[in-house]
N, C-alpha and C positions, 0 to 999 in steps of 0.2 A: 221927171219921170213920174207918171201917175200909176201907182200900183193899186189894183182893186181885187177883191175876192167877192164873188157872188155865187149864189146857188145857181147851178146850171139847169135850166129848164129842159124837159124832155126834147122839145123841138130843137135844142142846140146840143143835144147829147153827142152828135157827130163830132163835135170839137174834141171832147174827151176821148172819143173813139179814135180820133186821129193821133192824139198825144200818147195814148196807152202803149202802142208798140215801141215807141221811143223810150218810154219809161222802162219797159221790160228789157230792152236792149241795154239800157244804162245800168240796171241793177244786175244783169247777167254776169258781169265781170266780178262783182262783189260776192255773189252767191255761187259762182262757179257753174252757172246754168248754161247748157248748150241748147241750140234750137232743135226742134224735132226734125224728122226727115223731110218735112216740107219747108223748112227754113223759118218756122214760126216759133217764137219763144213761148211755148205753152206745153203743159203736160199732155200726154196722149197724142192722138193723131188728128189734131185740129189742122185741117189742110190749108186754110186761107186766113188772112187778116180779117176778112169779113166775118168768117165763122167765129174767130177769136173775139171780135168786137161784140158779138151777141152775149158773151159772158159778162160784160159790163152792164147789161140792161137791168140787172137786179137793183142797181143804184137808183133807178127811177120807179121801181115797183113797190117800195116801202117808204113813202115820203115822210112818215113820222118817225122812222127808225134810221134810215140811211140818207146821208146828205152829201151829194156830189158838188164840190165847189170848183169853179173855174177861176184860175189866177190870170189876170191880164196886166199888161204893161202898156200904157198908152193905147188901150183898146185892142191890143194884139194878144192872142192866146199865148201865155207864157208857162202854164203848168196847171196842176190841179191838186186838190186835197180831198180825200174821201174820209168822211167822219161817220162813225157808226155809234149807235146808242143801244142799250139793252133791248132785246136779248143778244144782240150781235156784237158783244164785247168779249174779249178773252179772259177777263179777270173779274171776280166779284168786287163790289163796292166801287166800280168805275162807271161813271155816267157817260163819258165821251171818250172814244177811241179814235185816234188818228191812224186809220188803217193804211193809207198810202198818201205820200206827199211827194210831189215832183215839180221841179222847175227846170225848164230847158237850159242846156249848157250856155246858150247865148246870153242868158240873164243871170248867170251865177257870178258871185264875187262882186256884186253891185248893190247888195242889200235887199234884193228882191225877195229872196227866200225867207230871210229873217222877218221882213215886214209882212209878207203873205202869211207866215205862220202866226204872227201876232194877231192879224186880222181874223184868221180862222179861229184861234182860241177865243177871241172876243165875241164870237157868235154865240157861245154857250158858256154859262157860268157853272162851275162845279168841279168834280173830280175827273181829271184827264189821265190818259195813258197813251204812250206811243212806244213803239219798239223798233229796234234796228239791229242789223247784223253786228255781233260783238267782236268780229275778227279784225286783225290788222289791215286787211284789204279795205276796210270800211272806216278807217281812222278819220278821214275828212268829214264824213257824215256824223260820226260821234262827236267830234270837236264842234261842228255846227250846232248840234242839238244842245250840247253843254253850254255854249256861249249864248244861244238864243234863249234857252230856258232860264239861265242865270239872270240875264237881263230882264226877261219878261216877269219872272217871279221874285226878283230881288234875292235870288239864291235859295229860295224855298221850294226846292224840288228834290225828289229822291231818284236814285239810280241803283238798280239792282239787277242781278242775273235772273233770267226767267226762261221759260220754255213755251214756245208757240206750238199749238197742236199740229200745224202743217209745216212750219218752217224750222222747227227745232229750237236750238239754243238762241236766246235773244238777249240784248241789252235793253232793259225796260226803264223808261223814264215816267215818273208820276208827279203830278202837281195838282193843286186846287187853286182856282182863280175866282173864288167867291168874293 
């Protein structure tokens, strides 16, 4: 199995646009999110997936600040990782923020997500942060990040309670890979 992570060029952004509704559906259970009246997992009255997709375009508008990565397995789209840098990070003293990370269920529990996360982290050296839902509904994700970061950093990461301005209470992981 060949797992790759590469920056997704604008001309292939449609691939991330295709994956994004699956990601939102996946996390809806964890966050207790319901679709809007049009069946779209988005705040407000976004009526179509096409309209929702336009919200992702910002990831190709600031190429030195926002980095949309495509995760592939044997050249098949398997997920994505969205990395932001200042000023688009939620905490001071953080250089890299893993804003969103998603691997399709088809590729889970095979080491794909762990390897993809490592490859994403290897893209940039410095102070990293990622956040996830702190509730019991999200235990599998919490366990995944603890195991992945423990292996990647040799146990040198921190875990603390935090608050995201839009999402509320979060479990925050920080590490430095210099």
